[in-house]
DOSE-827947 format. One record per atom (N, C-alpha, C, O): atom name; residue in three letters; residue number from 1; x, y, z. Coordinates in Angstrom, 2 decimals. Example, Ala and Ser with C-alpha at 12.3 -4.5 7.8 and 13.67 -1.06 7.14 Angstrom:
@at: N; aa: ALA; i: 1; px: 13.19; py: -5.69; pz: 7.80;
@at: CA; aa: ALA; i: 1; px: 12.30; py: -4.50; pz: 7.80;
@at: C; aa: ALA; i: 1; px: 13.20; py: -3.30; pz: 7.80;
@at: O; aa: ALA; i: 1; px: 14.24; py: -3.32; pz: 8.46;
@at: N; aa: SER; i: 2; px: 12.85; py: -2.25; pz: 7.08;
@at: CA; aa: SER; i: 2; px: 13.67; py: -1.06; pz: 7.14;
@at: C; aa: SER; i: 2; px: 12.90; py: 0.03; pz: 7.87;
@at: O; aa: SER; i: 2; px: 13.41; py: 1.14; pz: 8.04;
# end
This chain:
@at: N; aa: UNK; i: 1; px: -12.03; py: 5.82; pz: 3.80;
@at: CA; aa: UNK; i: 1; px: -12.55; py: 6.96; pz: 4.07;
@at: C; aa: UNK; i: 1; px: -11.61; py: 8.16; pz: 3.48;
@at: O; aa: UNK; i: 1; px: -10.43; py: 8.18; pz: 3.80;
@at: N; aa: UNK; i: 2; px: -12.00; py: 8.87; pz: 2.86;
@at: CA; aa: UNK; i: 2; px: -11.25; py: 10.20; pz: 2.18;
@at: C; aa: UNK; i: 2; px: -11.82; py: 11.43; pz: 2.60;
@at: O; aa: UNK; i: 2; px: -13.03; py: 11.58; pz: 2.54;
@at: N; aa: UNK; i: 3; px: -11.08; py: 12.31; pz: 3.00;
@at: CA; aa: UNK; i: 3; px: -11.96; py: 13.66; pz: 3.53;
@at: C; aa: UNK; i: 3; px: -11.76; py: 14.67; pz: 2.41;
@at: O; aa: UNK; i: 3; px: -11.01; py: 14.42; pz: 1.46;
@at: N; aa: UNK; i: 4; px: -12.38; py: 15.75; pz: 2.50;
@at: CA; aa: UNK; i: 4; px: -12.11; py: 16.89; pz: 1.64;
@at: C; aa: UNK; i: 4; px: -10.83; py: 17.42; pz: 1.81;
@at: O; aa: UNK; i: 4; px: -10.24; py: 17.80; pz: 0.80;
@at: N; aa: UNK; i: 5; px: -10.36; py: 17.51; pz: 2.72;
@at: CA; aa: UNK; i: 5; px: -8.79; py: 18.09; pz: 3.31;
@at: C; aa: UNK; i: 5; px: -7.88; py: 17.11; pz: 2.36;
@at: O; aa: UNK; i: 5; px: -6.99; py: 17.65; pz: 1.70;
@at: N; aa: UNK; i: 6; px: -8.06; py: 15.77; pz: 2.29;
@at: CA; aa: UNK; i: 6; px: -7.26; py: 14.71; pz: 1.87;
@at: C; aa: UNK; i: 6; px: -6.95; py: 14.84; pz: 0.24;
@at: O; aa: UNK; i: 6; px: -5.96; py: 14.57; pz: -0.45;
@at: N; aa: UNK; i: 7; px: -8.52; py: 15.49; pz: -0.12;
@at: CA; aa: UNK; i: 7; px: -8.64; py: 15.74; pz: -1.83;
@at: C; aa: UNK; i: 7; px: -7.74; py: 17.12; pz: -2.18;
@at: O; aa: UNK; i: 7; px: -7.01; py: 17.19; pz: -3.17;
@at: N; aa: UNK; i: 8; px: -7.87; py: 17.89; pz: -1.51;
@at: CA; aa: UNK; i: 8; px: -7.37; py: 19.15; pz: -1.25;
@at: C; aa: UNK; i: 8; px: -5.51; py: 19.05; pz: -1.74;
@at: O; aa: UNK; i: 8; px: -4.74; py: 19.49; pz: -2.59;
@at: N; aa: UNK; i: 9; px: -5.54; py: 18.09; pz: -0.42;
@at: CA; aa: UNK; i: 9; px: -3.79; py: 18.04; pz: -0.49;
@at: C; aa: UNK; i: 9; px: -3.44; py: 17.38; pz: -1.68;
@at: O; aa: UNK; i: 9; px: -2.53; py: 17.84; pz: -2.36;
@at: N; aa: UNK; i: 10; px: -4.08; py: 16.27; pz: -2.05;
@at: CA; aa: UNK; i: 10; px: -3.57; py: 15.52; pz: -3.41;
@at: C; aa: UNK; i: 10; px: -3.79; py: 16.34; pz: -4.50;
@at: O; aa: UNK; i: 10; px: -3.07; py: 16.09; pz: -5.47;
@at: N; aa: UNK; i: 11; px: -4.79; py: 17.50; pz: -4.66;
@at: CA; aa: UNK; i: 11; px: -4.79; py: 18.16; pz: -5.76;
@at: C; aa: UNK; i: 11; px: -3.38; py: 19.55; pz: -5.77;
@at: O; aa: UNK; i: 11; px: -2.96; py: 20.10; pz: -6.79;
@at: N; aa: UNK; i: 12; px: -3.00; py: 19.76; pz: -4.57;
@at: CA; aa: UNK; i: 12; px: -2.01; py: 20.57; pz: -4.40;
@at: C; aa: UNK; i: 12; px: -0.69; py: 19.94; pz: -4.44;
@at: O; aa: UNK; i: 12; px: 0.19; py: 20.51; pz: -5.09;
@at: N; aa: UNK; i: 13; px: -0.37; py: 18.67; pz: -3.76;
@at: CA; aa: UNK; i: 13; px: 0.80; py: 18.57; pz: -3.73;
@at: C; aa: UNK; i: 13; px: 1.08; py: 17.62; pz: -5.03;
@at: O; aa: UNK; i: 13; px: 2.21; py: 17.14; pz: -5.11;
@at: N; aa: UNK; i: 14; px: 0.15; py: 17.33; pz: -6.04;
@at: CA; aa: UNK; i: 14; px: 0.62; py: 17.01; pz: -7.28;
@at: C; aa: UNK; i: 14; px: 0.66; py: 17.58; pz: -8.22;
@at: O; aa: UNK; i: 14; px: 0.69; py: 17.15; pz: -9.37;
@at: N; aa: UNK; i: 15; px: 0.65; py: 18.98; pz: -7.72;
@at: CA; aa: UNK; i: 15; px: 0.84; py: 20.42; pz: -8.84;
@at: C; aa: UNK; i: 15; px: 0.06; py: 20.06; pz: -9.71;
@at: O; aa: UNK; i: 15; px: 0.58; py: 19.95; pz: -10.83;
@at: N; aa: UNK; i: 16; px: -1.53; py: 19.72; pz: -9.59;
@at: CA; aa: UNK; i: 16; px: -2.45; py: 19.89; pz: -10.76;
@at: C; aa: UNK; i: 16; px: -2.58; py: 20.94; pz: -10.76;
@at: O; aa: UNK; i: 16; px: -2.92; py: 21.32; pz: -11.88;
@at: N; aa: UNK; i: 17; px: -2.49; py: 21.85; pz: -9.93;
@at: CA; aa: UNK; i: 17; px: -2.83; py: 23.32; pz: -10.10;
@at: C; aa: UNK; i: 17; px: -1.62; py: 24.25; pz: -9.24;
@at: O; aa: UNK; i: 17; px: -1.73; py: 24.76; pz: -8.12;
@at: N; aa: UNK; i: 18; px: -0.52; py: 24.28; pz: -10.09;
@at: CA; aa: UNK; i: 18; px: 0.60; py: 24.91; pz: -9.65;
@at: C; aa: UNK; i: 18; px: 0.27; py: 26.38; pz: -9.00;
@at: O; aa: UNK; i: 18; px: 0.65; py: 26.75; pz: -7.89;
@at: N; aa: UNK; i: 19; px: -0.56; py: 27.18; pz: -9.98;
@at: CA; aa: UNK; i: 19; px: -0.73; py: 28.26; pz: -9.50;
@at: C; aa: UNK; i: 19; px: -1.88; py: 28.77; pz: -8.30;
@at: O; aa: UNK; i: 19; px: -2.15; py: 29.93; pz: -7.99;
@at: N; aa: UNK; i: 20; px: -2.43; py: 27.53; pz: -7.76;
@at: CA; aa: UNK; i: 20; px: -3.53; py: 27.92; pz: -6.74;
@at: C; aa: UNK; i: 20; px: -2.73; py: 27.75; pz: -5.50;
@at: O; aa: UNK; i: 20; px: -1.70; py: 27.08; pz: -5.47;
@at: N; aa: UNK; i: 21; px: -3.20; py: 28.35; pz: -4.51;
@at: CA; aa: UNK; i: 21; px: -2.34; py: 28.57; pz: -3.36;
@at: C; aa: UNK; i: 21; px: -3.23; py: 27.48; pz: -2.49;
@at: O; aa: UNK; i: 21; px: -4.10; py: 26.85; pz: -3.09;
@at: N; aa: UNK; i: 22; px: -2.99; py: 27.21; pz: -0.82;
@at: CA; aa: UNK; i: 22; px: -3.26; py: 26.34; pz: -0.18;
@at: C; aa: UNK; i: 22; px: -4.50; py: 26.80; pz: 0.40;
@at: O; aa: UNK; i: 22; px: -4.92; py: 26.07; pz: 1.29;
@at: N; aa: UNK; i: 23; px: -5.28; py: 27.93; pz: 0.10;
@at: CA; aa: UNK; i: 23; px: -6.57; py: 28.44; pz: 0.60;
@at: C; aa: UNK; i: 23; px: -7.61; py: 27.97; pz: -0.39;
@at: O; aa: UNK; i: 23; px: -8.76; py: 28.27; pz: -0.06;
@at: N; aa: UNK; i: 24; px: -7.49; py: 27.35; pz: -1.44;
@at: CA; aa: UNK; i: 24; px: -8.28; py: 26.76; pz: -2.27;
@at: C; aa: UNK; i: 24; px: -9.72; py: 26.06; pz: -1.70;
@at: O; aa: UNK; i: 24; px: -9.68; py: 24.92; pz: -1.25;
@at: N; aa: UNK; i: 25; px: -10.92; py: 26.76; pz: -1.75;
@at: CA; aa: UNK; i: 25; px: -12.10; py: 26.53; pz: -0.97;
@at: C; aa: UNK; i: 25; px: -12.85; py: 25.40; pz: -1.61;
@at: O; aa: UNK; i: 25; px: -12.91; py: 25.40; pz: -2.84;
@at: N; aa: UNK; i: 26; px: -13.46; py: 24.38; pz: -0.90;
@at: CA; aa: UNK; i: 26; px: -14.02; py: 23.39; pz: -1.43;
@at: C; aa: UNK; i: 26; px: -15.04; py: 23.48; pz: -2.58;
@at: O; aa: UNK; i: 26; px: -15.21; py: 22.61; pz: -3.43;
@at: N; aa: UNK; i: 27; px: -15.65; py: 24.58; pz: -2.48;
@at: CA; aa: UNK; i: 27; px: -16.39; py: 24.53; pz: -3.69;
@at: C; aa: UNK; i: 27; px: -15.88; py: 25.55; pz: -4.91;
@at: O; aa: UNK; i: 27; px: -16.62; py: 25.92; pz: -5.82;
@at: N; aa: UNK; i: 28; px: -14.65; py: 25.89; pz: -4.77;
@at: CA; aa: UNK; i: 28; px: -14.01; py: 26.27; pz: -5.74;
@at: C; aa: UNK; i: 28; px: -14.24; py: 25.60; pz: -7.01;
@at: O; aa: UNK; i: 28; px: -14.36; py: 24.38; pz: -6.96;
@at: N; aa: UNK; i: 29; px: -14.34; py: 26.29; pz: -8.36;
@at: CA; aa: UNK; i: 29; px: -14.35; py: 25.80; pz: -9.79;
@at: C; aa: UNK; i: 29; px: -12.78; py: 24.98; pz: -10.06;
@at: O; aa: UNK; i: 29; px: -11.72; py: 25.53; pz: -9.78;
@at: N; aa: UNK; i: 30; px: -12.84; py: 24.09; pz: -10.43;
@at: CA; aa: UNK; i: 30; px: -11.73; py: 23.43; pz: -10.94;
@at: C; aa: UNK; i: 30; px: -11.98; py: 22.49; pz: -12.34;
@at: O; aa: UNK; i: 30; px: -13.06; py: 22.00; pz: -12.70;
@at: N; aa: UNK; i: 31; px: -10.81; py: 22.41; pz: -12.94;
@at: CA; aa: UNK; i: 31; px: -10.99; py: 21.48; pz: -14.27;
@at: C; aa: UNK; i: 31; px: -9.90; py: 20.59; pz: -14.18;
@at: O; aa: UNK; i: 31; px: -8.74; py: 20.98; pz: -14.02;
@at: N; aa: UNK; i: 32; px: -10.25; py: 19.41; pz: -14.27;
@at: CA; aa: UNK; i: 32; px: -9.09; py: 18.52; pz: -14.45;
@at: C; aa: UNK; i: 32; px: -8.99; py: 18.01; pz: -16.19;
@at: O; aa: UNK; i: 32; px: -9.92; py: 17.49; pz: -16.82;
@at: N; aa: UNK; i: 33; px: -7.98; py: 18.25; pz: -16.59;
@at: CA; aa: UNK; i: 33; px: -7.71; py: 17.49; pz: -18.20;
@at: C; aa: UNK; i: 33; px: -7.24; py: 16.00; pz: -17.87;
@at: O; aa: UNK; i: 33; px: -6.96; py: 15.52; pz: -16.77;
@at: N; aa: UNK; i: 34; px: -7.24; py: 15.52; pz: -18.89;
@at: CA; aa: UNK; i: 34; px: -7.07; py: 14.21; pz: -18.98;
@at: C; aa: UNK; i: 34; px: -6.08; py: 13.47; pz: -18.31;
@at: O; aa: UNK; i: 34; px: -6.25; py: 12.45; pz: -17.65;
@at: N; aa: UNK; i: 35; px: -4.77; py: 14.19; pz: -18.59;
@at: CA; aa: UNK; i: 35; px: -3.59; py: 13.68; pz: -17.57;
@at: C; aa: UNK; i: 35; px: -3.90; py: 14.43; pz: -16.31;
@at: O; aa: UNK; i: 35; px: -3.34; py: 13.68; pz: -15.50;
@at: N; aa: UNK; i: 36; px: -4.37; py: 15.34; pz: -15.63;
@at: CA; aa: UNK; i: 36; px: -4.63; py: 15.58; pz: -14.53;
@at: C; aa: UNK; i: 36; px: -5.59; py: 14.48; pz: -13.94;
@at: O; aa: UNK; i: 36; px: -5.37; py: 13.99; pz: -12.83;
@at: N; aa: UNK; i: 37; px: -6.49; py: 14.18; pz: -14.58;
@at: CA; aa: UNK; i: 37; px: -7.31; py: 13.09; pz: -13.92;
@at: C; aa: UNK; i: 37; px: -6.88; py: 11.73; pz: -13.44;
@at: O; aa: UNK; i: 37; px: -7.23; py: 11.09; pz: -12.44;
@at: N; aa: UNK; i: 38; px: -5.82; py: 11.39; pz: -14.63;
@at: CA; aa: UNK; i: 38; px: -4.70; py: 9.98; pz: -14.64;
@at: C; aa: UNK; i: 38; px: -4.01; py: 10.17; pz: -13.42;
@at: O; aa: UNK; i: 38; px: -4.13; py: 9.27; pz: -12.59;
@at: N; aa: UNK; i: 39; px: -3.20; py: 11.31; pz: -13.10;
@at: CA; aa: UNK; i: 39; px: -2.46; py: 11.76; pz: -12.09;
@at: C; aa: UNK; i: 39; px: -3.25; py: 11.79; pz: -10.65;
@at: O; aa: UNK; i: 39; px: -2.78; py: 11.10; pz: -9.75;
@at: N; aa: UNK; i: 40; px: -4.14; py: 12.39; pz: -10.45;
@at: CA; aa: UNK; i: 40; px: -5.25; py: 12.16; pz: -9.29;
@at: C; aa: UNK; i: 40; px: -5.56; py: 11.10; pz: -8.84;
@at: O; aa: UNK; i: 40; px: -5.35; py: 10.74; pz: -7.69;
@at: N; aa: UNK; i: 41; px: -6.25; py: 10.31; pz: -9.93;
@at: CA; aa: UNK; i: 41; px: -6.70; py: 8.80; pz: -9.74;
@at: C; aa: UNK; i: 41; px: -5.58; py: 7.73; pz: -9.23;
@at: O; aa: UNK; i: 41; px: -5.84; py: 6.76; pz: -8.52;
@at: N; aa: UNK; i: 42; px: -4.37; py: 8.04; pz: -9.67;
@at: CA; aa: UNK; i: 42; px: -2.92; py: 7.24; pz: -9.43;
@at: C; aa: UNK; i: 42; px: -3.02; py: 7.69; pz: -7.78;
@at: O; aa: UNK; i: 42; px: -3.30; py: 6.82; pz: -6.96;
@at: N; aa: UNK; i: 43; px: -2.79; py: 9.00; pz: -7.37;
@at: CA; aa: UNK; i: 43; px: -2.70; py: 9.31; pz: -6.10;
@at: C; aa: UNK; i: 43; px: -3.83; py: 8.59; pz: -5.15;
@at: O; aa: UNK; i: 43; px: -3.44; py: 8.12; pz: -4.08;
@at: N; aa: UNK; i: 44; px: -4.74; py: 8.53; pz: -5.38;
@at: CA; aa: UNK; i: 44; px: -6.08; py: 8.18; pz: -4.79;
@at: C; aa: UNK; i: 44; px: -5.57; py: 6.55; pz: -4.55;
@at: O; aa: UNK; i: 44; px: -5.72; py: 6.02; pz: -3.45;
@at: N; aa: UNK; i: 45; px: -5.14; py: 6.02; pz: -5.39;
@at: CA; aa: UNK; i: 45; px: -4.86; py: 4.49; pz: -5.37;
@at: C; aa: UNK; i: 45; px: -3.74; py: 4.18; pz: -4.47;
@at: O; aa: UNK; i: 45; px: -3.75; py: 3.29; pz: -3.62;
@at: N; aa: UNK; i: 46; px: -2.69; py: 5.04; pz: -4.76;
@at: CA; aa: UNK; i: 46; px: -1.47; py: 5.16; pz: -4.23;
@at: C; aa: UNK; i: 46; px: -1.50; py: 5.21; pz: -2.57;
@at: O; aa: UNK; i: 46; px: -0.90; py: 4.43; pz: -1.83;
@at: N; aa: UNK; i: 47; px: -2.50; py: 6.51; pz: -2.13;
@at: CA; aa: UNK; i: 47; px: -2.47; py: 6.78; pz: -0.93;
@at: C; aa: UNK; i: 47; px: -3.87; py: 6.30; pz: 0.07;
@at: O; aa: UNK; i: 47; px: -4.12; py: 6.44; pz: 1.26;
@at: N; aa: UNK; i: 48; px: -4.57; py: 5.72; pz: -0.99;
@at: CA; aa: UNK; i: 48; px: -5.72; py: 5.64; pz: -0.06;
@at: C; aa: UNK; i: 48; px: -6.22; py: 4.19; pz: -0.51;
@at: O; aa: UNK; i: 48; px: -7.12; py: 3.66; pz: 0.14;
@at: N; aa: UNK; i: 49; px: -5.73; py: 3.62; pz: -1.47;
@at: CA; aa: UNK; i: 49; px: -6.13; py: 2.41; pz: -1.94;
@at: C; aa: UNK; i: 49; px: -7.40; py: 2.29; pz: -2.69;
@at: O; aa: UNK; i: 49; px: -7.86; py: 1.18; pz: -2.97;
@at: N; aa: UNK; i: 50; px: -7.99; py: 3.41; pz: -3.04;
@at: CA; aa: UNK; i: 50; px: -9.30; py: 3.87; pz: -3.63;
@at: C; aa: UNK; i: 50; px: -8.84; py: 3.41; pz: -5.36;
@at: O; aa: UNK; i: 50; px: -7.86; py: 3.98; pz: -5.84;
@at: N; aa: UNK; i: 51; px: -9.38; py: 2.68; pz: -5.97;
@at: CA; aa: UNK; i: 51; px: -9.09; py: 2.39; pz: -7.32;
@at: C; aa: UNK; i: 51; px: -10.36; py: 2.75; pz: -8.14;
@at: O; aa: UNK; i: 51; px: -11.41; py: 2.13; pz: -8.00;
@at: N; aa: UNK; i: 52; px: -10.19; py: 3.84; pz: -9.03;
@at: CA; aa: UNK; i: 52; px: -11.24; py: 4.30; pz: -9.91;
@at: C; aa: UNK; i: 52; px: -10.49; py: 4.36; pz: -11.36;
@at: O; aa: UNK; i: 52; px: -9.54; py: 5.06; pz: -11.70;
@at: N; aa: UNK; i: 53; px: -11.16; py: 3.50; pz: -12.03;
@at: CA; aa: UNK; i: 53; px: -10.51; py: 3.78; pz: -13.66;
@at: C; aa: UNK; i: 53; px: -10.75; py: 4.84; pz: -14.15;
@at: O; aa: UNK; i: 53; px: -11.77; py: 5.39; pz: -13.74;
@at: N; aa: UNK; i: 54; px: -10.09; py: 5.40; pz: -15.01;
@at: CA; aa: UNK; i: 54; px: -10.33; py: 6.75; pz: -15.87;
@at: C; aa: UNK; i: 54; px: -11.77; py: 6.68; pz: -16.69;
@at: O; aa: UNK; i: 54; px: -12.51; py: 7.62; pz: -17.00;
@at: N; aa: UNK; i: 55; px: -11.91; py: 5.37; pz: -16.92;
@at: CA; aa: UNK; i: 55; px: -13.13; py: 5.31; pz: -17.91;
@at: C; aa: UNK; i: 55; px: -14.63; py: 5.20; pz: -17.21;
@at: O; aa: UNK; i: 55; px: -15.75; py: 5.35; pz: -17.70;
@at: N; aa: UNK; i: 56; px: -14.19; py: 4.88; pz: -15.86;
@at: CA; aa: UNK; i: 56; px: -15.49; py: 4.30; pz: -15.14;
@at: C; aa: UNK; i: 56; px: -15.70; py: 5.91; pz: -14.41;
@at: O; aa: UNK; i: 56; px: -16.82; py: 6.12; pz: -13.94;
@at: N; aa: UNK; i: 57; px: -14.77; py: 6.90; pz: -14.31;
@at: CA; aa: UNK; i: 57; px: -14.69; py: 8.28; pz: -13.80;
@at: C; aa: UNK; i: 57; px: -15.64; py: 9.17; pz: -14.66;
@at: O; aa: UNK; i: 57; px: -15.45; py: 9.36; pz: -15.86;
@at: N; aa: UNK; i: 58; px: -16.71; py: 9.72; pz: -13.91;
@at: CA; aa: UNK; i: 58; px: -17.15; py: 10.63; pz: -14.78;
@at: C; aa: UNK; i: 58; px: -16.54; py: 11.91; pz: -14.65;
@at: O; aa: UNK; i: 58; px: -16.89; py: 12.57; pz: -13.67;
@at: N; aa: UNK; i: 59; px: -15.64; py: 12.41; pz: -15.48;
@at: CA; aa: UNK; i: 59; px: -14.54; py: 13.75; pz: -15.04;
@at: C; aa: UNK; i: 59; px: -15.64; py: 14.96; pz: -15.04;
@at: O; aa: UNK; i: 59; px: -15.30; py: 16.00; pz: -14.47;
@at: N; aa: UNK; i: 60; px: -17.03; py: 14.88; pz: -15.69;
@at: CA; aa: UNK; i: 60; px: -17.84; py: 16.22; pz: -15.73;
@at: C; aa: UNK; i: 60; px: -18.29; py: 16.46; pz: -14.06;
@at: O; aa: UNK; i: 60; px: -18.50; py: 17.59; pz: -13.62;
@at: N; aa: UNK; i: 61; px: -18.40; py: 15.22; pz: -13.19;
@at: CA; aa: UNK; i: 61; px: -18.51; py: 15.69; pz: -11.96;
@at: C; aa: UNK; i: 61; px: -17.56; py: 16.17; pz: -11.01;
@at: O; aa: UNK; i: 61; px: -17.79; py: 16.61; pz: -9.88;
@at: N; aa: UNK; i: 62; px: -16.25; py: 15.99; pz: -11.71;
@at: CA; aa: UNK; i: 62; px: -15.06; py: 16.56; pz: -10.79;
@at: C; aa: UNK; i: 62; px: -14.94; py: 18.20; pz: -11.22;
@at: O; aa: UNK; i: 62; px: -14.10; py: 18.72; pz: -11.95;
@at: N; aa: UNK; i: 63; px: -15.85; py: 18.72; pz: -10.65;
@at: CA; aa: UNK; i: 63; px: -15.87; py: 20.28; pz: -10.67;
@at: C; aa: UNK; i: 63; px: -15.28; py: 21.19; pz: -9.57;
@at: O; aa: UNK; i: 63; px: -14.98; py: 22.37; pz: -9.78;
@at: N; aa: UNK; i: 64; px: -15.13; py: 20.56; pz: -8.36;
@at: CA; aa: UNK; i: 64; px: -14.78; py: 21.11; pz: -7.17;
@at: C; aa: UNK; i: 64; px: -14.28; py: 20.18; pz: -6.28;
@at: O; aa: UNK; i: 64; px: -14.36; py: 19.07; pz: -6.80;
@at: N; aa: UNK; i: 65; px: -13.84; py: 20.13; pz: -5.25;
@at: CA; aa: UNK; i: 65; px: -13.25; py: 19.19; pz: -4.15;
@at: C; aa: UNK; i: 65; px: -14.55; py: 18.54; pz: -3.71;
@at: O; aa: UNK; i: 65; px: -14.69; py: 17.33; pz: -3.52;
@at: N; aa: UNK; i: 66; px: -15.64; py: 19.62; pz: -3.54;
@at: CA; aa: UNK; i: 66; px: -16.75; py: 18.78; pz: -2.88;
@at: C; aa: UNK; i: 66; px: -17.43; py: 17.87; pz: -3.64;
@at: O; aa: UNK; i: 66; px: -17.97; py: 16.85; pz: -3.19;
@at: N; aa: UNK; i: 67; px: -17.41; py: 18.31; pz: -5.12;
@at: CA; aa: UNK; i: 67; px: -18.07; py: 17.36; pz: -6.00;
@at: C; aa: UNK; i: 67; px: -17.08; py: 15.99; pz: -6.09;
@at: O; aa: UNK; i: 67; px: -17.56; py: 14.86; pz: -6.00;
@at: N; aa: UNK; i: 68; px: -15.95; py: 16.19; pz: -6.24;
@at: CA; aa: UNK; i: 68; px: -15.03; py: 14.79; pz: -6.17;
@at: C; aa: UNK; i: 68; px: -15.25; py: 14.31; pz: -5.01;
@at: O; aa: UNK; i: 68; px: -15.48; py: 13.11; pz: -5.14;
@at: N; aa: UNK; i: 69; px: -15.31; py: 14.76; pz: -3.57;
@at: CA; aa: UNK; i: 69; px: -15.40; py: 14.04; pz: -2.48;
@at: C; aa: UNK; i: 69; px: -16.93; py: 13.16; pz: -2.60;
@at: O; aa: UNK; i: 69; px: -17.04; py: 11.98; pz: -2.30;
@at: N; aa: UNK; i: 70; px: -18.15; py: 14.10; pz: -3.16;
@at: CA; aa: UNK; i: 70; px: -19.26; py: 13.35; pz: -3.48;
@at: C; aa: UNK; i: 70; px: -19.30; py: 12.08; pz: -4.11;
@at: O; aa: UNK; i: 70; px: -19.99; py: 11.10; pz: -3.81;
@at: N; aa: UNK; i: 71; px: -18.39; py: 12.23; pz: -5.13;
@at: CA; aa: UNK; i: 71; px: -18.44; py: 11.11; pz: -5.94;
@at: C; aa: UNK; i: 71; px: -17.71; py: 9.63; pz: -5.72;
@at: O; aa: UNK; i: 71; px: -17.93; py: 8.48; pz: -6.08;
@at: N; aa: UNK; i: 72; px: -16.63; py: 10.39; pz: -4.87;
@at: CA; aa: UNK; i: 72; px: -15.70; py: 9.06; pz: -4.33;
@at: C; aa: UNK; i: 72; px: -16.53; py: 8.29; pz: -3.24;
@at: O; aa: UNK; i: 72; px: -16.53; py: 7.06; pz: -3.22;
@at: N; aa: UNK; i: 73; px: -17.29; py: 9.07; pz: -2.30;
@at: CA; aa: UNK; i: 73; px: -18.11; py: 8.60; pz: -1.30;
@at: C; aa: UNK; i: 73; px: -19.06; py: 7.79; pz: -1.85;
@at: O; aa: UNK; i: 73; px: -19.27; py: 6.66; pz: -1.39;
@at: N; aa: UNK; i: 74; px: -19.60; py: 8.19; pz: -2.71;
@at: CA; aa: UNK; i: 74; px: -20.83; py: 7.57; pz: -3.40;
@at: C; aa: UNK; i: 74; px: -20.60; py: 6.21; pz: -4.15;
@at: O; aa: UNK; i: 74; px: -21.44; py: 5.32; pz: -4.26;
@at: N; aa: UNK; i: 75; px: -19.22; py: 6.19; pz: -4.71;
@at: CA; aa: UNK; i: 75; px: -18.74; py: 4.96; pz: -5.20;
@at: C; aa: UNK; i: 75; px: -18.50; py: 3.96; pz: -4.37;
@at: O; aa: UNK; i: 75; px: -18.74; py: 2.76; pz: -4.54;
@at: N; aa: UNK; i: 76; px: -17.78; py: 4.76; pz: -2.98;
@at: CA; aa: UNK; i: 76; px: -17.31; py: 3.68; pz: -2.14;
@at: C; aa: UNK; i: 76; px: -18.61; py: 3.13; pz: -1.34;
@at: O; aa: UNK; i: 76; px: -18.84; py: 1.95; pz: -1.09;
@at: N; aa: UNK; i: 77; px: -19.26; py: 4.02; pz: -1.06;
@at: CA; aa: UNK; i: 77; px: -20.79; py: 3.38; pz: -0.25;
@at: C; aa: UNK; i: 77; px: -21.43; py: 2.08; pz: -1.20;
@at: O; aa: UNK; i: 77; px: -21.58; py: 0.93; pz: -0.78;
@at: N; aa: UNK; i: 78; px: -21.75; py: 2.57; pz: -2.58;
@at: CA; aa: UNK; i: 78; px: -22.24; py: 1.30; pz: -3.64;
@at: C; aa: UNK; i: 78; px: -20.91; py: 0.07; pz: -3.43;
@at: O; aa: UNK; i: 78; px: -21.11; py: -1.14; pz: -3.45;
@at: N; aa: UNK; i: 79; px: -19.99; py: 0.53; pz: -3.28;
@at: CA; aa: UNK; i: 79; px: -18.87; py: -0.83; pz: -3.29;
@at: C; aa: UNK; i: 79; px: -19.02; py: -1.71; pz: -2.11;
@at: O; aa: UNK; i: 79; px: -18.93; py: -2.93; pz: -2.06;
@at: N; aa: UNK; i: 80; px: -19.27; py: -0.92; pz: -1.23;
@at: CA; aa: UNK; i: 80; px: -19.04; py: -1.52; pz: 0.15;
@at: C; aa: UNK; i: 80; px: -20.38; py: -2.09; pz: 0.57;
@at: O; aa: UNK; i: 80; px: -20.50; py: -2.65; pz: 1.66;
# end
């Protein structure tokens, strides 16, 4: 299980958005480029054991913390 706060922390700690403050809203628009996506997916695997391959991850759905959370939860529920 991963929370929206976990996703937010990963985005901020991995410096994917160095100019964004800690008050990033869950619905705030974000844009992950290919390198940011790889780094984020690496963090998911390292810290939470969640494995998503870049080619399997529909980056177009990663537009906010909420949308990333929905995508991950959907993938986990289908896998479990």
